C-alpha positions in Angstrom: -3.5 34.9 -6.1 -6.4 32.8 -7.2 -4.3 31.6 -10.4 -1.5 30.6 -7.8 -3.8 28.6 -5.7 -5.4 27.1 -8.8 -2.0 25.9 -10.0 -1.2 24.5 -6.6 -4.6 22.5 -6.7 -4.0 21.3 -10.3 -0.5 20.2 -9.3 -1.6 18.2 -6.2 -4.7 16.6 -8.0 -2.8 15.7 -11.1 0.2 14.2 -9.6 -0.8 12.9 -6.5 -4.3 11.3 -7.0 -5.6 13.0 -4.0 -7.7 16.3 -3.9 -6.2 19.2 -2.0 -8.4 18.7 1.2 -7.1 14.8 1.3 -3.6 16.1 0.9 -4.2 18.4 3.5 -5.0 15.5 5.8 -1.7 13.7 4.6 0.3 16.8 5.5 -1.4 17.1 9.0 -0.5 13.4 9.7 3.1 13.9 8.8 3.5 16.9 10.7 1.9 15.3 13.9 4.6 12.4 13.4 7.1 15.1 13.7 7.9 15.9 9.9 9.2 19.1 11.0 11.8 17.6 13.1 13.2 19.9 15.8 13.6 23.1 13.6 17.0 23.3 14.6 20.3 23.2 12.6 20.1 23.9 8.9 16.7 24.5 7.6 15.5 22.5 4.5 15.3 24.2 1.1 11.4 23.6 1.0 8.7 23.9 3.3 7.1 20.9 4.7 4.0 20.9 2.5 6.4 20.9 -0.7 8.6 18.1 0.9 5.5 15.8 1.5 4.5 16.8 -2.1 7.9 15.5 -3.4 7.4 12.3 -1.7 3.7 11.7 -3.1 4.4 12.8 -6.2 7.6 10.2 -6.2 5.4 7.4 -5.3 2.6 8.3 -7.7 4.9 8.8 -10.6 8.1 6.8 -9.9 10.1 9.7 -11.6 13.9 9.5 -10.7 15.1 12.0 -8.0 17.2 13.6 -10.9 13.8 14.3 -12.7 12.0 15.5 -9.5 14.9 17.9 -8.6 14.5 20.3 -11.2 10.7 20.3 -10.8 10.9 21.4 -7.4 13.8 23.7 -7.8 16.3 21.6 -5.5 19.1 19.1 -6.1 18.4 15.5 -6.6 20.4 14.7 -3.3 17.8 17.0 -1.5 15.3 15.0 -3.0 16.8 11.8 -1.9 16.9 13.3 1.9 13.4 14.1 1.7 12.2 10.7 0.6 14.2 9.0 3.2 13.2 11.4 5.9 9.5 11.6 5.2 8.9 8.5 3.7 8.2 6.1 6.5 6.2 9.1 8.1 3.4 8.7 5.4 2.7 5.1 6.7 -0.7 3.9 7.0 -2.0 4.1 10.6 -2.1 1.1 12.9 -5.8 -0.3 12.5 -7.5 -0.9 16.1 -9.9 -3.9 16.3 -13.3 -2.7 15.1 -16.1 -2.7 17.7 -18.4 -4.6 15.4 -15.4 -7.0 14.6 -17.9 -10.0 14.6 -19.9 -8.5 11.6 -16.9 -7.3 9.5 -15.6 -9.3 6.6 -12.0 -8.5 5.6 -10.1 -10.1 2.6 -6.6 -10.8 2.3 -4.4 -11.5 -0.8 -0.7 -11.3 -1.8 0.5 -9.3 -4.6 4.0 -9.2 -6.5 6.0 -6.0 -6.4 9.2 -5.7 -8.7 12.1 -4.7 -6.8 15.7 -3.8 -7.9 17.0 -4.7 -4.3 17.9 -8.3 -4.4 18.3 -8.9 -0.7 14.3 -8.3 -0.6 13.2 -9.8 -4.0 13.8 -13.1 -5.7 13.2 -14.3 -9.4 9.4 -15.3 -9.1 6.6 -16.5 -11.5 6.5 -13.3 -13.4 10.2 -13.8 -14.5 11.4 -10.6 -12.5 12.9 -10.0 -9.2 9.9 -9.4 -7.0 8.7 -9.2 -3.5 5.5 -10.7 -2.0 3.3 -8.2 -0.1 0.2 -9.2 1.8 -2.5 -6.9 1.9 -5.9 -6.9 4.1 -8.8 -5.0 2.8 -12.3 -4.2 4.1 -14.9 -5.8 2.1 -17.5 -3.3 2.5 -15.4 -0.1 2.4 -12.6 -1.1 0.1 -10.0 0.4 2.6 -6.7 -1.0 3.4 -6.7 -2.5 6.9 -3.0 -3.3 6.8 0.0 -4.4 4.6 2.9 -6.9 5.6 6.4 -6.5 5.1 7.7 -7.6 2.1 8.8 -11.1 1.3 10.9 -12.8 -1.6 8.6 -13.2 -4.4 8.9 -16.9 -4.3 7.3 -17.1 -1.0 4.1 -18.9 -1.1 1.2 -16.9 0.1 0.3 -19.1 3.2 3.9 -18.9 4.2 4.0 -15.2 3.7 1.0 -14.7 5.7 2.2 -16.6 8.8 5.5 -14.9 8.6 3.8 -11.7 8.6 2.4 -9.8 11.8 -1.3 -9.4 10.3 -2.8 -11.9 12.1 -2.9 -9.7 15.3 -4.9 -7.2 13.3 -7.8 -10.0 12.5 -8.6 -11.3 16.1 -12.4 -11.8 16.0 -12.7 -10.7 12.1 -14.1 -12.9 9.4 -11.2 -12.9 6.6 -11.7 -14.3 3.4 -8.8 -15.5 1.2 -8.2 -17.9 -1.8 -7.2 -21.4 -2.0 -3.7 -20.6 -1.2 -4.6 -19.8 2.2 -5.6 -23.4 3.4 -5.2 -24.0 7.0 -4.4 -20.3 7.8 -7.6 -19.9 9.9 -9.4 -18.1 7.0 -12.6 -18.9 5.0 -11.1 -20.3 1.8 -13.2 -21.9 -1.2 -14.1 -25.6 -1.5 -11.4 -27.7 -3.1 -12.0 -30.6 -5.4 -10.9 -34.0 -4.0 -9.4 -36.8 -6.1 -12.1 -38.4 -8.3 -14.7 -36.5 -6.9 -16.7 -33.3 -8.4 -17.8 -30.4 -6.1 -21.4 -30.8 -4.8 -24.1 -28.0 -6.2 -23.9 -26.3 -3.0 -20.4 -26.1 -2.9 -20.1 -24.7 -6.4 -22.5 -22.0 -5.6 -20.4 -21.2 -2.4 -17.1 -20.8 -4.6 -18.8 -18.4 -7.0 -20.1 -16.2 -4.4 -16.4 -16.3 -2.6 -14.9 -15.3 -6.2 -17.3 -12.4 -6.2 -16.4 -11.0 -2.9 -12.9 -12.0 -2.9 -12.5 -10.0 -6.4 -12.8 -6.7 -4.4 -9.2 -7.2 -2.9 -7.8 -7.6 -6.3 -9.7 -4.4 -7.5 -8.2 -2.4 -4.5 -4.4 -3.9 -5.2 -5.0 -2.8 -8.8 -5.8 0.8 -7.8 -2.9 0.8 -5.3 -0.6 0.0 -8.6 -1.6 3.3 -9.9 1.1 4.5 -7.7 3.9 3.5 -10.1 6.5 2.7 -7.2 4.7 -0.4 -7.0 5.4 -1.4 -10.6 9.1 -1.0 -10.3 10.6 -0.2 -6.9 14.1 1.2 -7.0 14.4 1.9 -3.2 16.7 -0.3 -1.1 16.1 -1.9 2.3 13.0 -0.6 4.0 12.2 1.4 1.1 9.6 -0.8 -0.5 7.8 -1.2 3.1 7.9 2.2 3.5 6.5 2.8 -0.2 3.7 0.1 0.3 2.6 1.8 3.6 2.4 5.3 2.3 0.5 4.3 -0.9 -1.8 2.4 1.3 -2.5 5.7 3.2 -2.8 7.8 0.3 -5.3 5.2 -1.3 -7.7 5.3 1.8 -7.4 9.2 2.0 -8.4 9.1 -1.8 -11.4 7.1 -1.0 -12.5 9.3 1.7 -15.4 11.8 1.2 
């Protein structure tokens, strides 16, 4: 029995990036959101815990469904149905306005995610069909606050921000961003004007700004350890569900 439990722990921690306790919280969230369904009709071939594990492993490794099926002893079509059913239920929970909003500092940045669905992506500066995804991160905790719906990779960050619904989460919170978000109501670095150098105080402000803003880039880099964000084969809302699920699992992995 101990050997079986040890094997399950190794499987979860190796292939999902989560400890068993953190995976348990993810499983509880999916169950509370109706992951078991009505329990009527034809039953699933796998219990809920293994179905959630399939989705987590898929997002972490980006294995194909034909590869995942034999690993779990089911058909590739079953894996597809599991991902389509449970993927949206792994989404990051909506954040409430913090009580100490005036003292918080959040950071926003956009990242390009390569996609196969050409109705979602566009040929962008990385010479691939990509989607622009906006991510808000808490500067102190490195937790993902929210992630926007994907837009074509050619969309400028400022336009992607305005087109998203992320501003509603930032009421009363100071938000830091880079120079691409001018006139979006955020704290951005000082810009050089024609034939005029930055003042000494402005240069030091920009240096401090870069130091803090780098945290969102570190978070996005950790999120892309989930290889679904390096080459998403999902269609339609699949990328949006993947980003939300990865953000949720990233936050769980940071939890103590």
